[in-house]
C-alpha positions in Angstrom: -23.0 40.0 28.1 -24.1 38.7 24.7 -22.6 35.3 25.5 -24.4 35.1 28.8 -27.7 35.9 27.2 -27.2 33.3 24.5 -26.2 30.8 27.1 -29.3 31.5 29.2 -31.5 31.1 26.1 -29.8 27.9 25.2 -30.5 26.6 28.7 -34.2 27.3 28.4 -34.3 25.6 25.0 -32.4 22.6 26.3 -34.7 22.3 29.3 -37.7 22.3 27.0 -36.1 19.6 24.9 -35.2 17.2 27.6 -38.6 15.4 27.2 -37.6 14.6 23.6 -33.9 14.5 24.4 -31.3 17.3 24.4 -29.4 17.5 21.1 -26.2 19.5 20.7 -26.4 22.9 19.1 -23.1 22.2 17.3 -22.9 21.2 13.7 -22.0 17.7 12.6 -18.3 16.8 12.8 -18.9 14.3 10.0 -19.6 15.4 6.5 -21.4 13.0 4.1 -19.3 12.1 1.1 -20.8 12.8 -2.4 -23.6 10.2 -3.0 -23.5 9.0 0.6 -26.1 6.5 1.8 -26.3 7.9 5.4 -27.0 11.2 7.2 -25.4 12.2 10.5 -27.3 13.6 13.5 -25.0 15.1 16.1 -26.3 14.1 19.6 -23.7 15.5 22.1 -20.5 17.5 21.7 -17.6 17.7 24.2 -18.5 20.4 26.7 -22.2 20.0 26.4 -24.0 19.6 29.8 -27.2 17.6 30.5 -29.0 16.8 33.7 -27.2 14.4 36.0 -29.1 11.1 36.1 -30.7 10.8 39.5 -30.1 14.5 40.5 -31.5 16.9 37.9 -30.3 19.9 40.0 -26.7 19.0 38.8 -25.2 18.7 35.4 -23.1 16.1 33.7 -20.6 17.2 31.0 -19.5 15.3 28.0 -15.7 14.8 28.1 -13.2 13.7 25.4 -11.9 11.2 24.1 -14.9 9.1 23.2 -14.2 5.6 22.0 -15.9 2.3 22.9 -19.7 2.5 23.1 -22.5 0.1 24.0 -26.3 0.6 23.5 -29.3 -1.3 24.8 -32.9 -0.8 25.9 -33.4 -1.5 29.6 -36.1 -4.1 29.9 -37.3 -2.7 33.3 -37.3 1.0 32.8 -37.7 1.0 29.0 -34.9 3.5 28.8 -32.3 3.6 25.9 -28.9 3.4 27.6 -25.7 4.4 25.9 -22.3 3.7 27.4 -19.3 5.8 26.2 -15.7 5.0 27.3 -13.1 7.8 27.4 -9.7 7.0 25.9 -7.7 9.5 28.0 -4.3 8.7 29.6 -4.0 7.6 33.2 -2.7 11.0 34.4 -5.3 13.1 32.5 -7.7 15.0 34.8 -11.3 15.9 33.6 -14.4 17.3 35.2 -17.6 15.4 34.1 -19.6 16.8 37.0 -19.0 20.5 37.1 -17.7 21.8 40.4 -16.9 18.4 41.8 -13.6 16.6 42.2 -12.0 15.9 38.9 -11.7 12.3 37.6 -8.3 10.9 37.0 -7.6 8.8 33.9 -10.0 6.8 31.8 -13.6 6.3 32.8 -17.0 5.4 31.3 -20.1 7.6 30.9 -23.7 6.4 30.9 -26.4 8.4 29.0 -30.1 7.9 28.8 -31.3 8.6 25.3 -34.7 9.6 24.0 -36.3 7.7 21.1 -35.2 10.5 18.8 -31.6 10.0 19.7 -31.3 13.0 22.0 -29.9 12.9 25.5 -32.3 12.8 28.5 -29.6 12.7 31.2 -26.1 11.4 31.9 -23.8 10.3 34.7 -20.6 8.3 35.3 -21.4 4.6 34.5 -19.6 3.4 37.6 -19.3 4.3 41.3 -17.5 1.6 43.3 -14.3 0.1 42.0 -13.6 -3.6 42.4 -10.3 -5.4 41.6 -12.1 -8.5 40.3 -14.4 -9.2 43.3 -12.7 -7.1 46.0 -13.9 -3.5 46.5 -11.0 -1.1 46.7 -12.8 2.3 46.3 -16.2 3.8 46.7 -15.6 6.1 43.7 -13.9 6.0 40.3 -10.2 7.1 40.5 -10.3 10.8 41.3 -7.6 13.6 41.4 -4.9 12.5 43.8 -5.5 8.8 43.4 -2.3 6.7 43.2 -3.7 4.3 40.6 -5.9 5.1 37.6 -6.8 3.5 34.3 -5.4 4.4 30.9 -6.9 4.7 27.4 -10.2 2.8 27.5 -10.3 1.8 23.9 -12.9 -0.3 22.0 -15.3 -2.5 23.8 -18.7 -4.0 23.7 -22.1 -4.6 25.4 -23.4 -7.9 26.5 -26.7 -9.0 28.0 -29.2 -11.9 28.2 -28.9 -12.2 24.4 -25.3 -13.1 25.0 -26.1 -15.5 27.8 -25.3 -13.0 30.5 -27.6 -12.6 33.5 -27.6 -8.8 33.4 -26.4 -5.9 31.2 -22.6 -5.7 31.1 -20.3 -3.2 29.3 -16.7 -4.2 28.5 -13.8 -1.9 27.7 -10.1 -2.2 27.9 -6.8 -0.5 28.7 -5.0 -0.2 25.4 -1.3 0.0 26.3 1.7 -2.3 26.5 4.8 -1.8 28.6 3.5 1.6 29.8 1.7 2.8 32.9 -1.8 1.3 33.6 -3.9 0.7 36.6 -1.6 -2.3 37.6 1.6 -1.4 35.6 3.7 -4.2 36.9 1.2 -6.8 35.6 -0.1 -5.0 32.5 -3.3 -3.6 31.1 -6.6 -5.4 31.5 -10.3 -5.5 30.7 -12.9 -3.8 32.9 -16.6 -4.7 33.2 -19.4 -2.3 34.2 -22.0 -4.2 36.1 -24.8 -2.8 38.3 -23.3 0.7 38.3 -19.9 -0.5 39.5 -16.6 -1.3 37.7 -14.8 -4.6 38.0 -11.4 -5.5 36.6 -11.4 -8.9 34.8 -7.7 -10.0 34.9 -8.6 -13.7 34.2 -9.2 -12.8 30.6 -5.5 -12.2 30.2 -3.4 -9.0 30.4 -2.7 -7.6 26.9 -2.8 -4.2 25.3 -6.3 -4.7 23.9 -8.2 -3.0 21.2 -11.5 -4.8 22.1 -13.2 -7.6 24.0 -16.4 -9.0 22.7 -18.7 -11.7 24.1 -20.1 -14.4 21.9 -23.9 -14.8 22.1 -24.5 -18.3 23.6 -27.2 -20.2 25.3 -25.2 -22.7 27.3 -23.1 -22.6 30.5 -20.0 -21.2 28.8 -18.8 -17.6 28.4 -16.6 -17.0 25.4 -14.8 -13.7 25.0 -12.6 -12.7 22.1 -9.8 -10.2 22.7 -7.7 -8.5 20.0 -4.2 -7.3 20.9 -3.3 -3.9 19.5 0.3 -3.7 20.7 2.4 -3.4 17.5 3.7 -6.5 15.8 3.4 -9.3 16.3 0.1 -9.1 18.0 -2.4 -11.9 18.6 -6.0 -12.9 18.9 -7.1 -14.5 22.2 -10.1 -16.4 23.4 -11.2 -16.7 27.0 -13.6 -19.6 27.9 -15.1 -19.6 31.3 -18.0 -21.4 33.0 -20.9 -19.6 34.7 -21.3 -20.0 38.4 -25.0 -19.3 39.0 -24.8 -19.8 42.8 -22.2 -17.0 43.3 -23.3 -13.5 44.3 -20.4 -11.9 42.2 -21.5 -10.6 38.8 -18.1 -11.8 37.4 -18.5 -15.3 38.7 -22.1 -15.6 37.7 -21.3 -14.6 34.1 -18.2 -16.9 33.8 -15.6 -14.1 33.8 -13.4 -15.7 36.5 -11.3 -18.9 36.6 -11.5 -19.6 32.9 -8.9 -20.7 30.3 -7.0 -18.5 27.9 -6.4 -19.6 24.3 -4.6 -18.1 21.3 -5.4 -18.3 17.6 -2.7 -20.4 15.7 -2.2 -21.8 12.2 -3.1 -25.4 12.2 -0.2 -26.8 10.2 2.5 -24.2 10.7 3.1 -21.0 12.7 1.9 -18.5 10.1 1.8 -14.7 10.1 0.6 -11.9 7.9 3.7 -12.2 5.8 3.1 -15.9 5.0 -0.7 -15.9 4.7 -1.9 -13.1 2.4 -5.0 -14.4 0.6 -7.5 -17.2 0.5 -8.2 -19.5 3.4 -6.0 -20.8 6.3 -6.9 -23.7 8.6 -6.6 -22.5 12.2 -6.8 -23.9 15.7 -7.0 -22.6 19.3 -4.2 -23.5 21.7 -4.5 -23.1 25.4 -1.9 -21.0 27.3 -1.4 -22.6 30.7 -2.0 -20.2 33.6 -2.8 -17.5 31.0 -4.9 -15.5 33.4 -2.1 -15.1 35.8 0.7 -14.0 33.4 1.9 -10.4 33.0 1.4 -8.8 29.6 5.0 -9.6 28.5 4.8 -13.2 29.7 1.5 -13.7 27.9 3.0 -12.3 24.6 5.9 -14.7 24.9 3.7 -17.7 25.8 1.4 -17.0 22.9 4.3 -17.0 20.4 5.6 -20.2 22.0 2.2 -21.8 21.5 2.4 -21.1 17.8 0.2 -18.0 17.6 -0.6 -16.4 14.2 1.3 -13.1 14.1 -0.8 -10.1 13.0 0.4 -6.5 12.5 -1.8 -4.6 14.9 -4.9 -6.6 15.0 -7.7 -4.1 15.9 -11.5 -4.6 16.1 -13.6 -7.7 16.1 -17.3 -8.3 15.6 -19.5 -11.4 15.5 -21.8 -11.7 12.5 -25.2 -10.9 13.8 -26.7 -13.4 11.4 -24.6 -16.3 12.7 -22.7 -15.2 15.8 -21.6 -18.7 16.9 -20.2 -19.5 13.5 -18.6 -16.3 12.1 -16.3 -13.6 13.5 -14.9 -10.7 11.6 -11.4 -9.5 12.5 -9.8 -6.2 11.3 -6.1 -5.2 11.3 -4.8 -1.7 10.8 -1.3 -2.7 9.6 1.2 0.1 9.1 4.4 -1.8 8.6 6.1 -5.0 7.3 3.8 -7.3 5.3 0.6 -5.4 6.3 1.0 -1.8 5.4 -2.7 -0.8 4.7 -4.8 -3.2 6.8 -6.9 -6.3 6.2 -10.3 -7.7 7.0 -10.7 -11.4 7.9 -13.6 -13.7 8.6 -12.9 -16.5 11.1 -15.2 -19.5 11.1 -16.0 -21.2 14.4 -17.7 -24.3 15.7 -21.1 -23.3 17.2 -21.1 -25.9 20.0 -17.3 -26.2 20.8 -15.7 -22.8 20.7 -12.1 -24.2 20.9 -12.6 -26.5 17.9 -10.7 -26.0 14.6 -11.8 -23.3 12.2 -10.6 -21.3 9.1 -9.3 -17.8 8.7 -10.5 -16.2 5.4 -9.2 -13.0 3.9 -12.2 -10.8 3.0 -9.9 -8.1 1.6 -6.2 -7.2 1.7 -5.9 -3.4 1.2 -2.3 -3.6 0.0 -3.1 -5.7 -3.0 -6.1 -3.5 -3.9 -4.7 0.0 -3.2 -1.0 -0.7 -4.1 -1.1 -3.9 -6.3 1.8 -5.6 -7.8 4.0 -6.1 -4.8 5.5 -9.3 -3.3 5.7 -10.8 0.2 8.7 -12.5 1.9 7.6 -13.6 5.3 8.6 -17.0 6.8 6.8 -19.3 9.2 8.1 -19.7 12.8 8.6 -18.0 16.1 8.6 -14.2 16.2 9.5 -13.4 19.8 13.2 -13.2 20.8 12.6 -15.0 24.1 11.6 -18.1 22.2 14.4 -18.0 19.7 13.3 -16.3 16.4 12.8 -18.8 13.6 10.3 -16.9 11.5 9.7 -13.5 10.0 6.8 -11.2 9.3 8.8 -10.0 6.3 7.5 -7.1 4.2 5.3 -6.2 1.2 7.4 -4.4 -1.4 6.9 -3.2 -5.0 3.3 -2.2 -4.8 2.3 0.8 -6.8 -0.5 3.2 -5.6 -0.8 4.6 -9.1 -2.1 1.2 -10.3 -4.7 0.7 -7.6 -8.0 2.1 -6.5 -9.2 3.9 -3.4 -10.4 1.5 -0.7 -10.8 1.5 3.1 -7.3 1.3 4.7 -5.8 1.2 8.2 -8.9 -0.3 9.7 -9.5 0.8 13.3 -13.1 -0.1 14.1 -15.9 -2.0 12.5 -19.6 -2.6 13.0 -21.8 -5.2 11.3 -25.4 -5.2 10.3 -27.2 -7.7 8.0 -26.5 -5.4 5.1 -23.3 -3.6 5.8 -19.9 -3.8 7.4 -18.9 -0.3 8.4 -15.2 0.4 8.5 -13.5 3.3 10.3 -10.0 4.3 9.2 -7.1 5.3 11.4 -3.8 6.8 10.3 -0.2 5.7 9.8 2.4 6.6 7.3 1.3 4.2 4.5 -2.3 5.3 5.0 -1.4 9.0 5.0 0.1 8.4 1.5 -3.3 7.0 0.4 -5.1 9.9 1.8 -2.8 12.3 0.0 -3.1 10.4 -3.3 -6.9 10.6 -3.2 -7.1 14.1 -1.6 -9.1 13.0 1.3 -8.9 12.4 5.0 -9.4 9.2 6.9 -13.0 8.4 6.7 -16.0 6.1 7.3 -16.7 3.4 4.7 -19.4 0.9 4.0 -18.9 -2.6 2.6 -22.2 -3.8 1.1 -22.7 -7.5 2.1 -25.3 -7.9 -0.6 -22.9 -6.8 -3.4 -19.8 -8.8 -2.7 -18.4 -6.3 -0.2 -18.6 -3.3 -2.6 -16.9 -0.4 -0.8 -18.1 3.1 -0.6 -16.8 6.2 1.2 -19.6 7.5 3.4 -18.1 10.4 5.3 -15.1 12.5 6.1 -14.6 15.3 8.6 -16.0 18.8 8.8 -12.7 20.6 9.4 -14.0 23.8 7.7 -16.8 24.2 10.2 -14.4 23.8 13.1 -11.8 26.2 11.7 -14.5 28.9 11.2 -16.1 28.4 14.6 -12.9 28.3 16.6 -11.0 31.0 14.7 -7.8 29.3 13.8 -5.7 28.2 10.9 -6.5 25.2 8.7 -6.1 21.7 10.0 -3.9 20.3 7.3 -2.8 16.9 8.8 -4.6 14.2 6.9 -6.1 11.6 9.1 -5.6 13.7 12.3 -9.1 13.1 13.5 -10.7 9.7 13.9 -14.2 8.5 13.7 -14.4 5.7 16.3 -16.4 3.4 18.4 -19.1 2.7 15.8 -21.9 0.3 17.0 -25.0 -1.1 15.4 -28.2 0.6 16.6 -31.0 -1.0 14.5 -32.8 -2.6 17.4 -33.6 0.9 18.8 -33.3 3.4 16.0 -34.3 1.3 12.9 -32.6 -0.9 10.3 -29.0 0.0 9.3 -28.7 2.7 11.9 -25.4 3.1 13.8 -24.1 5.3 16.6 -20.6 6.7 15.9 -18.2 9.1 17.6 -15.5 11.5 16.5 -12.2 12.0 18.2 -11.3 15.5 17.2 -7.7 15.2 18.2 -5.9 18.5 19.1 -3.2 20.0 17.0 -1.2 23.2 17.2 -2.8 26.0 15.3 -2.5 29.7 14.7 -5.2 31.6 16.5 -7.1 34.3 14.5 -7.1 36.9 15.9 -4.0 36.2 17.9 -4.4 35.9 21.6 -2.5 34.7 24.7 -4.7 31.6 24.9 -3.5 28.1 24.3 -2.6 27.7 20.6 -4.4 24.4 20.1 -7.5 23.2 18.3 -10.4 22.6 20.6 -14.0 23.8 20.8 -13.9 27.5 21.7 -17.5 28.1 22.5 -18.2 25.9 25.5 -20.4 27.8 27.9 -19.5 28.1 31.6 -22.2 27.3 34.1 -21.8 30.8 35.5 -21.8 32.6 32.1 -19.3 33.3 29.5 -17.2 30.7 27.7 -14.1 28.7 28.6 -10.7 29.7 27.2 -8.9 26.9 25.2 -6.6 26.3 28.1 -9.6 25.9 30.5 -11.4 23.6 28.0 -8.4 21.3 27.8 -8.0 21.2 31.5 -11.7 20.2 32.0 -12.5 18.1 28.9 -9.1 16.9 27.4 -10.0 17.4 23.8 -12.9 17.9 21.4 -15.3 15.2 20.1 -18.8 14.3 19.3 -21.3 11.4 19.3 -23.6 11.1 16.3 -26.5 9.0 15.1 -26.0 7.6 11.6 -29.2 7.0 9.7 -29.7 5.6 6.1 -30.9 8.2 3.6 -34.6 7.9 3.0 -35.5 6.3 -0.3 
């Protein structure tokens, strides 16, 4: 009865707050590191319900696993719109609209935010589903659907500032050789346009981390895609031409019938075992018929074209100060010659996107955190179907006791004029770094005005979760991820960012013991009818815990 009373009171408070934006009653899942330059304002936590956009008599619930986000101010309504993609598997069921048919697989949410960062309302970002330009469903994939999307990972927002004719949100299936919406062909990018979802297979089928659109003022559309599918993985460019007379949002914005290119060393087929510091001349090589190849065929064709071999290339961001000239690329590494990740800057030609450029190492975490090692990679082909002539090799002999703490295993980045924000993921080499410095994977800043000076800005509030949910300590370092970080200064002020936390589940000991599911997940999610969900119920409705937060600079 006490829970029902608390829930009713919270509903009244939430209703009163909607004019300024609902803000979660849960504590921040991010804890500022000592001396941090940023504070964290939690906006919405998994299980929170807000009014359904367009029908305030219904609710919309925040579901895990939040990843890619996009933020913009609608020029017509004046509303602040936040897209959030959910990185759940293609068989996972969730219930974003309480009482209605469950969604199946990955989908995208759309929130209306108040100027204080709170949530006014929320809804699915897409209704109809189009395979490219052909409508195949009036709804997103629902429970019982034969086909559904998997693991929408990083992505980006593009609008008129990027040369698009309307707001577009891009996200991607992040899988290779595993079930996806079109398993036989491979994973692909999807585009949210006018409240519908379109697949964009012409960009090429790869297990993407992200797809970003280069801001341009001409007839070309340039999209960069990073392949997070182990090693070797590659960086691709799609170049299309806008078709303004078409009625299709894909055609009009140059997202069909373009050409696919891959990033290559200019003088030899290099990889992360042969290029480890300094500057490398690079070029873009077209892959014939690239938009029609399967994921396996595209990987083989990229290697045959001389592609530069990365070890799990992850996120990418254009420099907001010079977006047609500079692109930052991040790798998470984890094996071979790249154990702890790297950050690169790729220079580009502002008028001709496929012209030659240079790849520059901003930092190589192996040589900073575990210095003194050596590389033994060799140039050449890396895919067996092409006849292997090269090797990624390895980095050996580095000593963590002679290095310093620094951002490792880069997953996501966001760039402002002053900072590059870096989010860490986990792998075995990174876990050793976390153990060495008695920390978890965190969120770092690189100060662009101080030669990329690095500073740990936050880690995770495990203690708060353990106390709230009554279970044993979460001891796995790097288990949680901060993810999906995006720059938000145009709406919330200079050097603000929106970030989310993927509070991945782990087996725990419940205290006191009960017959409920022995896993970590928020245990106080209120039911619409009163009471709270059990852990088993919460997992069946929301997949896993998580949170979206607004990151603001500390006041001077």
